mmCIF file of the N, C-alpha and C atoms, coordinates in Angstrom:
data_MODEL
# 
_entry.id   MODEL 
# 
loop_
_atom_site.group_PDB 
_atom_site.id 
_atom_site.type_symbol 
_atom_site.label_atom_id 
_atom_site.label_alt_id 
_atom_site.label_comp_id 
_atom_site.label_asym_id 
_atom_site.label_entity_id 
_atom_site.label_seq_id 
_atom_site.pdbx_PDB_ins_code 
_atom_site.Cartn_x 
_atom_site.Cartn_y 
_atom_site.Cartn_z 
_atom_site.occupancy 
_atom_site.B_iso_or_equiv 
_atom_site.pdbx_formal_charge 
_atom_site.auth_seq_id 
_atom_site.auth_comp_id 
_atom_site.auth_asym_id 
_atom_site.auth_atom_id 
_atom_site.pdbx_PDB_model_num 
ATOM 1   N N  . MET A 1 1  ? -20.279 0.211  114.080 1.00 0.00 ? 1  MET A N  1 
ATOM 2   C CA . MET A 1 1  ? -20.940 1.602  114.495 1.00 0.00 ? 1  MET A CA 1 
ATOM 3   C C  . MET A 1 1  ? -20.496 2.168  115.953 1.00 0.00 ? 1  MET A C  1 
ATOM 4   N N  . ALA A 1 2  ? -20.212 3.286  115.831 1.00 0.00 ? 2  ALA A N  1 
ATOM 5   C CA . ALA A 1 2  ? -19.719 4.028  116.689 1.00 0.00 ? 2  ALA A CA 1 
ATOM 6   C C  . ALA A 1 2  ? -20.417 4.079  118.045 1.00 0.00 ? 2  ALA A C  1 
ATOM 7   N N  . ALA A 1 3  ? -20.063 4.088  119.031 1.00 0.00 ? 3  ALA A N  1 
ATOM 8   C CA . ALA A 1 3  ? -20.971 3.901  120.461 1.00 0.00 ? 3  ALA A CA 1 
ATOM 9   C C  . ALA A 1 3  ? -21.428 5.036  120.779 1.00 0.00 ? 3  ALA A C  1 
ATOM 10  N N  . GLY A 1 4  ? -22.666 4.952  120.985 1.00 0.00 ? 4  GLY A N  1 
ATOM 11  C CA . GLY A 1 4  ? -23.714 6.039  121.434 1.00 0.00 ? 4  GLY A CA 1 
ATOM 12  C C  . GLY A 1 4  ? -24.706 6.258  120.501 1.00 0.00 ? 4  GLY A C  1 
ATOM 13  N N  . GLU A 1 5  ? -24.475 5.794  119.038 1.00 0.00 ? 5  GLU A N  1 
ATOM 14  C CA . GLU A 1 5  ? -25.314 5.984  117.487 1.00 0.00 ? 5  GLU A CA 1 
ATOM 15  C C  . GLU A 1 5  ? -26.286 4.897  118.059 1.00 0.00 ? 5  GLU A C  1 
ATOM 16  N N  . PRO A 1 6  ? -27.561 5.466  117.713 1.00 0.00 ? 6  PRO A N  1 
ATOM 17  C CA . PRO A 1 6  ? -28.486 4.328  117.558 1.00 0.00 ? 6  PRO A CA 1 
ATOM 18  C C  . PRO A 1 6  ? -28.620 3.616  116.248 1.00 0.00 ? 6  PRO A C  1 
ATOM 19  N N  . PRO A 1 7  ? -29.443 2.083  116.514 1.00 0.00 ? 7  PRO A N  1 
ATOM 20  C CA . PRO A 1 7  ? -29.764 1.208  115.430 1.00 0.00 ? 7  PRO A CA 1 
ATOM 21  C C  . PRO A 1 7  ? -29.774 1.876  114.226 1.00 0.00 ? 7  PRO A C  1 
ATOM 22  N N  . GLY A 1 8  ? -29.120 1.738  113.043 1.00 0.00 ? 8  GLY A N  1 
ATOM 23  C CA . GLY A 1 8  ? -29.679 1.699  111.817 1.00 0.00 ? 8  GLY A CA 1 
ATOM 24  C C  . GLY A 1 8  ? -28.881 3.096  111.248 1.00 0.00 ? 8  GLY A C  1 
ATOM 25  N N  . ALA A 1 9  ? -28.116 3.764  112.111 1.00 0.00 ? 9  ALA A N  1 
ATOM 26  C CA . ALA A 1 9  ? -27.552 5.263  112.062 1.00 0.00 ? 9  ALA A CA 1 
ATOM 27  C C  . ALA A 1 9  ? -26.665 5.138  110.604 1.00 0.00 ? 9  ALA A C  1 
ATOM 28  N N  . GLU A 1 10 ? -25.803 3.663  110.793 1.00 0.00 ? 10 GLU A N  1 
ATOM 29  C CA . GLU A 1 10 ? -24.959 3.607  109.895 1.00 0.00 ? 10 GLU A CA 1 
ATOM 30  C C  . GLU A 1 10 ? -25.623 3.391  108.578 1.00 0.00 ? 10 GLU A C  1 
ATOM 31  N N  . HIS A 1 11 ? -26.421 2.947  108.409 1.00 0.00 ? 11 HIS A N  1 
ATOM 32  C CA . HIS A 1 11 ? -27.696 2.361  107.452 1.00 0.00 ? 11 HIS A CA 1 
ATOM 33  C C  . HIS A 1 11 ? -28.275 3.715  106.833 1.00 0.00 ? 11 HIS A C  1 
ATOM 34  N N  . LEU A 1 12 ? -28.449 4.833  107.596 1.00 0.00 ? 12 LEU A N  1 
ATOM 35  C CA . LEU A 1 12 ? -28.954 5.830  107.341 1.00 0.00 ? 12 LEU A CA 1 
ATOM 36  C C  . LEU A 1 12 ? -27.747 6.790  106.313 1.00 0.00 ? 12 LEU A C  1 
ATOM 37  N N  . SER A 1 13 ? -26.542 6.563  107.403 1.00 0.00 ? 13 SER A N  1 
ATOM 38  C CA . SER A 1 13 ? -25.649 7.459  106.818 1.00 0.00 ? 13 SER A CA 1 
ATOM 39  C C  . SER A 1 13 ? -25.272 7.111  105.409 1.00 0.00 ? 13 SER A C  1 
ATOM 40  N N  . GLN A 1 14 ? -25.284 5.639  105.566 1.00 0.00 ? 14 GLN A N  1 
ATOM 41  C CA . GLN A 1 14 ? -24.669 5.395  104.049 1.00 0.00 ? 14 GLN A CA 1 
ATOM 42  C C  . GLN A 1 14 ? -26.016 5.441  102.724 1.00 0.00 ? 14 GLN A C  1 
ATOM 43  N N  . LEU A 1 15 ? -27.171 5.642  103.333 1.00 0.00 ? 15 LEU A N  1 
ATOM 44  C CA . LEU A 1 15 ? -27.889 6.356  102.113 1.00 0.00 ? 15 LEU A CA 1 
ATOM 45  C C  . LEU A 1 15 ? -27.682 7.672  101.911 1.00 0.00 ? 15 LEU A C  1 
ATOM 46  N N  . ALA A 1 16 ? -27.282 8.464  102.775 1.00 0.00 ? 16 ALA A N  1 
ATOM 47  C CA . ALA A 1 16 ? -27.268 9.851  102.752 1.00 0.00 ? 16 ALA A CA 1 
ATOM 48  C C  . ALA A 1 16 ? -26.125 10.018 101.639 1.00 0.00 ? 16 ALA A C  1 
ATOM 49  N N  . GLU A 1 17 ? -24.855 8.993  101.943 1.00 0.00 ? 17 GLU A N  1 
ATOM 50  C CA . GLU A 1 17 ? -23.944 9.116  101.306 1.00 0.00 ? 17 GLU A CA 1 
ATOM 51  C C  . GLU A 1 17 ? -24.122 8.585  99.892  1.00 0.00 ? 17 GLU A C  1 
ATOM 52  N N  . ASN A 1 18 ? -24.902 7.792  99.339  1.00 0.00 ? 18 ASN A N  1 
ATOM 53  C CA . ASN A 1 18 ? -25.405 7.237  98.304  1.00 0.00 ? 18 ASN A CA 1 
ATOM 54  C C  . ASN A 1 18 ? -26.178 8.340  97.354  1.00 0.00 ? 18 ASN A C  1 
ATOM 55  N N  . LEU A 1 19 ? -27.234 9.107  98.019  1.00 0.00 ? 19 LEU A N  1 
ATOM 56  C CA . LEU A 1 19 ? -27.713 10.193 97.523  1.00 0.00 ? 19 LEU A CA 1 
ATOM 57  C C  . LEU A 1 19 ? -26.654 11.187 97.171  1.00 0.00 ? 19 LEU A C  1 
ATOM 58  N N  . LEU A 1 20 ? -26.126 11.647 97.888  1.00 0.00 ? 20 LEU A N  1 
ATOM 59  C CA . LEU A 1 20 ? -25.000 12.903 97.728  1.00 0.00 ? 20 LEU A CA 1 
ATOM 60  C C  . LEU A 1 20 ? -24.095 12.216 96.297  1.00 0.00 ? 20 LEU A C  1 
ATOM 61  N N  . TYR A 1 21 ? -23.630 11.213 96.341  1.00 0.00 ? 21 TYR A N  1 
ATOM 62  C CA . TYR A 1 21 ? -23.011 10.661 95.168  1.00 0.00 ? 21 TYR A CA 1 
ATOM 63  C C  . TYR A 1 21 ? -23.868 10.630 93.730  1.00 0.00 ? 21 TYR A C  1 
ATOM 64  N N  . GLN A 1 22 ? -25.188 10.363 94.048  1.00 0.00 ? 22 GLN A N  1 
ATOM 65  C CA . GLN A 1 22 ? -25.978 10.473 93.049  1.00 0.00 ? 22 GLN A CA 1 
ATOM 66  C C  . GLN A 1 22 ? -26.247 11.845 92.267  1.00 0.00 ? 22 GLN A C  1 
ATOM 67  N N  . LEU A 1 23 ? -26.476 12.692 93.526  1.00 0.00 ? 23 LEU A N  1 
ATOM 68  C CA . LEU A 1 23 ? -27.096 13.881 92.969  1.00 0.00 ? 23 LEU A CA 1 
ATOM 69  C C  . LEU A 1 23 ? -25.559 14.405 92.194  1.00 0.00 ? 23 LEU A C  1 
ATOM 70  N N  . GLN A 1 24 ? -24.394 14.245 93.111  1.00 0.00 ? 24 GLN A N  1 
ATOM 71  C CA . GLN A 1 24 ? -23.270 14.590 92.106  1.00 0.00 ? 24 GLN A CA 1 
ATOM 72  C C  . GLN A 1 24 ? -23.084 14.164 90.587  1.00 0.00 ? 24 GLN A C  1 
ATOM 73  N N  . GLU A 1 25 ? -23.466 13.074 90.483  1.00 0.00 ? 25 GLU A N  1 
ATOM 74  C CA . GLU A 1 25 ? -23.284 12.418 89.191  1.00 0.00 ? 25 GLU A CA 1 
ATOM 75  C C  . GLU A 1 25 ? -24.374 12.950 88.177  1.00 0.00 ? 25 GLU A C  1 
ATOM 76  N N  . ASN A 1 26 ? -25.569 13.365 88.600  1.00 0.00 ? 26 ASN A N  1 
ATOM 77  C CA . ASN A 1 26 ? -26.778 13.959 88.343  1.00 0.00 ? 26 ASN A CA 1 
ATOM 78  C C  . ASN A 1 26 ? -26.077 15.465 87.875  1.00 0.00 ? 26 ASN A C  1 
ATOM 79  N N  . PHE A 1 27 ? -25.483 16.498 88.496  1.00 0.00 ? 27 PHE A N  1 
ATOM 80  C CA . PHE A 1 27 ? -25.238 17.520 88.621  1.00 0.00 ? 27 PHE A CA 1 
ATOM 81  C C  . PHE A 1 27 ? -23.842 17.800 87.520  1.00 0.00 ? 27 PHE A C  1 
ATOM 82  N N  . GLN A 1 28 ? -23.204 16.616 87.591  1.00 0.00 ? 28 GLN A N  1 
ATOM 83  C CA . GLN A 1 28 ? -21.922 16.468 86.405  1.00 0.00 ? 28 GLN A CA 1 
ATOM 84  C C  . GLN A 1 28 ? -22.651 16.072 85.121  1.00 0.00 ? 28 GLN A C  1 
ATOM 85  N N  . ALA A 1 29 ? -23.455 15.609 85.177  1.00 0.00 ? 29 ALA A N  1 
ATOM 86  C CA . ALA A 1 29 ? -23.980 15.180 83.545  1.00 0.00 ? 29 ALA A CA 1 
ATOM 87  C C  . ALA A 1 29 ? -24.617 16.306 82.982  1.00 0.00 ? 29 ALA A C  1 
ATOM 88  N N  . LEU A 1 30 ? -25.605 17.279 83.795  1.00 0.00 ? 30 LEU A N  1 
ATOM 89  C CA . LEU A 1 30 ? -26.375 18.074 83.457  1.00 0.00 ? 30 LEU A CA 1 
ATOM 90  C C  . LEU A 1 30 ? -25.518 19.483 83.105  1.00 0.00 ? 30 LEU A C  1 
ATOM 91  N N  . THR A 1 31 ? -24.444 19.540 83.866  1.00 0.00 ? 31 THR A N  1 
ATOM 92  C CA . THR A 1 31 ? -23.227 20.772 83.395  1.00 0.00 ? 31 THR A CA 1 
ATOM 93  C C  . THR A 1 31 ? -22.841 20.268 82.102  1.00 0.00 ? 31 THR A C  1 
ATOM 94  N N  . GLU A 1 32 ? -22.572 19.230 81.691  1.00 0.00 ? 32 GLU A N  1 
ATOM 95  C CA . GLU A 1 32 ? -21.971 18.851 80.540  1.00 0.00 ? 32 GLU A CA 1 
ATOM 96  C C  . GLU A 1 32 ? -22.835 19.037 79.141  1.00 0.00 ? 32 GLU A C  1 
ATOM 97  N N  . ARG A 1 33 ? -24.123 18.894 79.556  1.00 0.00 ? 33 ARG A N  1 
ATOM 98  C CA . ARG A 1 33 ? -25.064 18.978 78.685  1.00 0.00 ? 33 ARG A CA 1 
ATOM 99  C C  . ARG A 1 33 ? -25.496 20.565 78.407  1.00 0.00 ? 33 ARG A C  1 
ATOM 100 N N  . ILE A 1 34 ? -25.363 21.312 79.549  1.00 0.00 ? 34 ILE A N  1 
ATOM 101 C CA . ILE A 1 34 ? -25.587 22.347 79.241  1.00 0.00 ? 34 ILE A CA 1 
ATOM 102 C C  . ILE A 1 34 ? -24.442 23.120 78.371  1.00 0.00 ? 34 ILE A C  1 
ATOM 103 N N  . THR A 1 35 ? -23.058 22.889 79.052  1.00 0.00 ? 35 THR A N  1 
ATOM 104 C CA . THR A 1 35 ? -21.778 23.143 78.310  1.00 0.00 ? 35 THR A CA 1 
ATOM 105 C C  . THR A 1 35 ? -22.260 23.099 76.880  1.00 0.00 ? 35 THR A C  1 
ATOM 106 N N  . LEU A 1 36 ? -22.407 21.623 76.434  1.00 0.00 ? 36 LEU A N  1 
ATOM 107 C CA . LEU A 1 36 ? -22.423 21.364 75.046  1.00 0.00 ? 36 LEU A CA 1 
ATOM 108 C C  . LEU A 1 36 ? -23.507 22.124 74.218  1.00 0.00 ? 36 LEU A C  1 
ATOM 109 N N  . ARG A 1 37 ? -24.199 22.450 74.935  1.00 0.00 ? 37 ARG A N  1 
ATOM 110 C CA . ARG A 1 37 ? -25.672 23.053 74.329  1.00 0.00 ? 37 ARG A CA 1 
ATOM 111 C C  . ARG A 1 37 ? -25.372 24.371 74.118  1.00 0.00 ? 37 ARG A C  1 
ATOM 112 N N  . MET A 1 38 ? -24.526 25.244 74.959  1.00 0.00 ? 38 MET A N  1 
ATOM 113 C CA . MET A 1 38 ? -24.191 26.692 74.955  1.00 0.00 ? 38 MET A CA 1 
ATOM 114 C C  . MET A 1 38 ? -23.134 26.936 73.785  1.00 0.00 ? 38 MET A C  1 
ATOM 115 N N  . GLU A 1 39 ? -22.358 25.808 73.897  1.00 0.00 ? 39 GLU A N  1 
ATOM 116 C CA . GLU A 1 39 ? -20.929 25.524 72.372  1.00 0.00 ? 39 GLU A CA 1 
ATOM 117 C C  . GLU A 1 39 ? -22.173 25.366 71.417  1.00 0.00 ? 39 GLU A C  1 
ATOM 118 N N  . GLU A 1 40 ? -23.023 24.842 71.277  1.00 0.00 ? 40 GLU A N  1 
ATOM 119 C CA . GLU A 1 40 ? -23.551 24.525 70.231  1.00 0.00 ? 40 GLU A CA 1 
ATOM 120 C C  . GLU A 1 40 ? -24.598 26.239 69.462  1.00 0.00 ? 40 GLU A C  1 
ATOM 121 N N  . MET A 1 41 ? -25.062 26.817 70.673  1.00 0.00 ? 41 MET A N  1 
ATOM 122 C CA . MET A 1 41 ? -25.768 27.708 70.868  1.00 0.00 ? 41 MET A CA 1 
ATOM 123 C C  . MET A 1 41 ? -24.754 29.029 69.984  1.00 0.00 ? 41 MET A C  1 
ATOM 124 N N  . GLY A 1 42 ? -23.366 29.124 70.492  1.00 0.00 ? 42 GLY A N  1 
ATOM 125 C CA . GLY A 1 42 ? -22.390 30.088 69.806  1.00 0.00 ? 42 GLY A CA 1 
ATOM 126 C C  . GLY A 1 42 ? -22.039 29.421 68.356  1.00 0.00 ? 42 GLY A C  1 
ATOM 127 N N  . GLU A 1 43 ? -22.069 28.250 68.131  1.00 0.00 ? 43 GLU A N  1 
ATOM 128 C CA . GLU A 1 43 ? -21.805 27.878 66.631  1.00 0.00 ? 43 GLU A CA 1 
ATOM 129 C C  . GLU A 1 43 ? -22.813 28.603 65.917  1.00 0.00 ? 43 GLU A C  1 
ATOM 130 N N  . ARG A 1 44 ? -24.258 28.434 66.493  1.00 0.00 ? 44 ARG A N  1 
ATOM 131 C CA . ARG A 1 44 ? -25.216 28.851 65.581  1.00 0.00 ? 44 ARG A CA 1 
ATOM 132 C C  . ARG A 1 44 ? -25.439 30.268 65.405  1.00 0.00 ? 44 ARG A C  1 
ATOM 133 N N  . ILE A 1 45 ? -24.908 31.001 66.423  1.00 0.00 ? 45 ILE A N  1 
ATOM 134 C CA . ILE A 1 45 ? -24.851 32.385 66.361  1.00 0.00 ? 45 ILE A CA 1 
ATOM 135 C C  . ILE A 1 45 ? -23.646 33.068 65.260  1.00 0.00 ? 45 ILE A C  1 
ATOM 136 N N  . SER A 1 46 ? -22.429 32.198 65.386  1.00 0.00 ? 46 SER A N  1 
ATOM 137 C CA . SER A 1 46 ? -21.478 32.588 64.595  1.00 0.00 ? 46 SER A CA 1 
ATOM 138 C C  . SER A 1 46 ? -22.205 32.522 63.175  1.00 0.00 ? 46 SER A C  1 
ATOM 139 N N  . ASP A 1 47 ? -22.542 31.391 62.781  1.00 0.00 ? 47 ASP A N  1 
ATOM 140 C CA . ASP A 1 47 ? -23.077 30.959 61.479  1.00 0.00 ? 47 ASP A CA 1 
ATOM 141 C C  . ASP A 1 47 ? -24.649 32.396 61.051  1.00 0.00 ? 47 ASP A C  1 
ATOM 142 N N  . LEU A 1 48 ? -24.925 32.561 61.956  1.00 0.00 ? 48 LEU A N  1 
ATOM 143 C CA . LEU A 1 48 ? -26.077 33.492 61.669  1.00 0.00 ? 48 LEU A CA 1 
ATOM 144 C C  . LEU A 1 48 ? -25.549 34.721 61.160  1.00 0.00 ? 48 LEU A C  1 
ATOM 145 N N  . GLU A 1 49 ? -24.621 35.219 62.405  1.00 0.00 ? 49 GLU A N  1 
ATOM 146 C CA . GLU A 1 49 ? -23.917 36.420 61.803  1.00 0.00 ? 49 GLU A CA 1 
ATOM 147 C C  . GLU A 1 49 ? -22.838 36.683 60.384  1.00 0.00 ? 49 GLU A C  1 
ATOM 148 N N  . LYS A 1 50 ? -22.335 35.272 60.194  1.00 0.00 ? 50 LYS A N  1 
ATOM 149 C CA . LYS A 1 50 ? -21.940 35.487 58.906  1.00 0.00 ? 50 LYS A CA 1 
ATOM 150 C C  . LYS A 1 50 ? -23.036 35.044 57.675  1.00 0.00 ? 50 LYS A C  1 
ATOM 151 N N  . HIS A 1 51 ? -23.931 34.498 57.946  1.00 0.00 ? 51 HIS A N  1 
ATOM 152 C CA . HIS A 1 51 ? -24.992 34.663 56.883  1.00 0.00 ? 51 HIS A CA 1 
ATOM 153 C C  . HIS A 1 51 ? -25.856 36.062 56.953  1.00 0.00 ? 51 HIS A C  1 
ATOM 154 N N  . VAL A 1 52 ? -26.147 36.675 57.956  1.00 0.00 ? 52 VAL A N  1 
ATOM 155 C CA . VAL A 1 52 ? -26.356 38.271 57.932  1.00 0.00 ? 52 VAL A CA 1 
ATOM 156 C C  . VAL A 1 52 ? -25.666 38.733 56.967  1.00 0.00 ? 52 VAL A C  1 
ATOM 157 N N  . VAL A 1 53 ? -24.136 38.616 57.188  1.00 0.00 ? 53 VAL A N  1 
ATOM 158 C CA . VAL A 1 53 ? -22.993 39.430 56.697  1.00 0.00 ? 53 VAL A CA 1 
ATOM 159 C C  . VAL A 1 53 ? -23.277 39.159 54.979  1.00 0.00 ? 53 VAL A C  1 
ATOM 160 N N  . ASP A 1 54 ? -23.011 37.845 54.582  1.00 0.00 ? 54 ASP A N  1 
ATOM 161 C CA . ASP A 1 54 ? -23.622 37.589 53.371  1.00 0.00 ? 54 ASP A CA 1 
ATOM 162 C C  . ASP A 1 54 ? -24.504 38.074 52.775  1.00 0.00 ? 54 ASP A C  1 
ATOM 163 N N  . LEU A 1 55 ? -25.472 38.169 53.269  1.00 0.00 ? 55 LEU A N  1 
ATOM 164 C CA . LEU A 1 55 ? -26.917 38.616 52.859  1.00 0.00 ? 55 LEU A CA 1 
ATOM 165 C C  . LEU A 1 55 ? -26.523 40.308 52.434  1.00 0.00 ? 55 LEU A C  1 
ATOM 166 N N  . MET A 1 56 ? -26.196 40.850 53.627  1.00 0.00 ? 56 MET A N  1 
ATOM 167 C CA . MET A 1 56 ? -26.019 42.211 53.481  1.00 0.00 ? 56 MET A CA 1 
ATOM 168 C C  . MET A 1 56 ? -25.158 42.883 52.397  1.00 0.00 ? 56 MET A C  1 
ATOM 169 N N  . ILE A 1 57 ? -23.724 41.879 51.921  1.00 0.00 ? 57 ILE A N  1 
ATOM 170 C CA . ILE A 1 57 ? -22.834 41.942 50.828  1.00 0.00 ? 57 ILE A CA 1 
ATOM 171 C C  . ILE A 1 57 ? -23.724 42.193 49.495  1.00 0.00 ? 57 ILE A C  1 
ATOM 172 N N  . GLU A 1 58 ? -24.569 41.067 49.551  1.00 0.00 ? 58 GLU A N  1 
ATOM 173 C CA . GLU A 1 58 ? -25.205 40.468 48.441  1.00 0.00 ? 58 GLU A CA 1 
ATOM 174 C C  . GLU A 1 58 ? -26.108 41.715 48.295  1.00 0.00 ? 58 GLU A C  1 
ATOM 175 N N  . ALA A 1 59 ? -26.892 42.456 49.156  1.00 0.00 ? 59 ALA A N  1 
ATOM 176 C CA . ALA A 1 59 ? -27.685 43.502 48.857  1.00 0.00 ? 59 ALA A CA 1 
ATOM 177 C C  . ALA A 1 59 ? -27.137 44.729 48.682  1.00 0.00 ? 59 ALA A C  1 
ATOM 178 N N  . GLY A 1 60 ? -26.046 44.903 48.680  1.00 0.00 ? 60 GLY A N  1 
ATOM 179 C CA . GLY A 1 60 ? -25.175 45.994 48.526  1.00 0.00 ? 60 GLY A CA 1 
ATOM 180 C C  . GLY A 1 60 ? -24.836 46.636 49.481  1.00 0.00 ? 60 GLY A C  1 
ATOM 181 N N  . ILE A 1 61 ? -24.830 46.238 50.645  1.00 0.00 ? 61 ILE A N  1 
ATOM 182 C CA . ILE A 1 61 ? -24.879 47.253 52.218  1.00 0.00 ? 61 ILE A CA 1 
ATOM 183 C C  . ILE A 1 61 ? -23.303 46.408 52.645  1.00 0.00 ? 61 ILE A C  1 
ATOM 184 N N  . GLU A 1 62 ? -22.630 47.220 52.612  1.00 0.00 ? 62 GLU A N  1 
ATOM 185 C CA . GLU A 1 62 ? -20.824 46.907 52.772  1.00 0.00 ? 62 GLU A CA 1 
ATOM 186 C C  . GLU A 1 62 ? -20.334 46.836 54.221  1.00 0.00 ? 62 GLU A C  1 
ATOM 187 N N  . ASN A 1 63 ? -21.279 46.527 55.217  1.00 0.00 ? 63 ASN A N  1 
ATOM 188 C CA . ASN A 1 63 ? -20.396 46.704 56.561  1.00 0.00 ? 63 ASN A CA 1 
ATOM 189 C C  . ASN A 1 63 ? -19.415 45.425 56.771  1.00 0.00 ? 63 ASN A C  1 
ATOM 190 N N  . SER A 1 64 ? -18.687 45.642 57.826  1.00 0.00 ? 64 SER A N  1 
ATOM 191 C CA . SER A 1 64 ? -17.379 44.882 58.213  1.00 0.00 ? 64 SER A CA 1 
ATOM 192 C C  . SER A 1 64 ? -18.174 44.589 59.419  1.00 0.00 ? 64 SER A C  1 
ATOM 193 N N  . ASP A 1 65 ? -17.692 43.055 59.952  1.00 0.00 ? 65 ASP A N  1 
ATOM 194 C CA . ASP A 1 65 ? -18.630 42.325 60.732  1.00 0.00 ? 65 ASP A CA 1 
ATOM 195 C C  . ASP A 1 65 ? -18.298 43.245 62.041  1.00 0.00 ? 65 ASP A C  1 
ATOM 196 N N  . ASP A 1 66 ? -17.197 43.780 62.260  1.00 0.00 ? 66 ASP A N  1 
ATOM 197 C CA . ASP A 1 66 ? -17.090 44.573 63.409  1.00 0.00 ? 66 ASP A CA 1 
ATOM 198 C C  . ASP A 1 66 ? -17.781 45.961 63.427  1.00 0.00 ? 66 ASP A C  1 
ATOM 199 N N  . GLU A 1 67 ? -18.480 46.442 62.257  1.00 0.00 ? 67 GLU A N  1 
ATOM 200 C CA . GLU A 1 67 ? -19.514 47.547 62.446  1.00 0.00 ? 67 GLU A CA 1 
ATOM 201 C C  . GLU A 1 67 ? -20.791 46.460 62.519  1.00 0.00 ? 67 GLU A C  1 
ATOM 202 N N  . LEU A 1 68 ? -21.122 45.465 62.572  1.00 0.00 ? 68 LEU A N  1 
ATOM 203 C CA . LEU A 1 68 ? -22.277 44.968 62.772  1.00 0.00 ? 68 LEU A CA 1 
ATOM 204 C C  . LEU A 1 68 ? -22.255 44.700 64.184  1.00 0.00 ? 68 LEU A C  1 
ATOM 205 N N  . ARG A 1 69 ? -21.520 44.414 65.233  1.00 0.00 ? 69 ARG A N  1 
ATOM 206 C CA . ARG A 1 69 ? -21.189 43.821 66.673  1.00 0.00 ? 69 ARG A CA 1 
ATOM 207 C C  . ARG A 1 69 ? -21.345 45.527 67.201  1.00 0.00 ? 69 ARG A C  1 
ATOM 208 N N  . HIS A 1 70 ? -21.459 46.598 66.659  1.00 0.00 ? 70 HIS A N  1 
ATOM 209 C CA . HIS A 1 70 ? -21.342 47.600 67.305  1.00 0.00 ? 70 HIS A CA 1 
ATOM 210 C C  . HIS A 1 70 ? -22.856 48.369 67.528  1.00 0.00 ? 70 HIS A C  1 
# 
């Protein structure tokens, strides 16, 4: 303990450091889950676009993917 620090300051500092570490771990895990969900949603949107194009072709509407995006 450094001179002039009250008793327990080192313990409090360790608790704060542990809390920040846990927050960092939780934030990283949350970031990874959000990124995975965004990738899954991107894949679902791509699949949906493909199915819409397929349905339009079946219905005799021949728009290309580029025309659908405008």
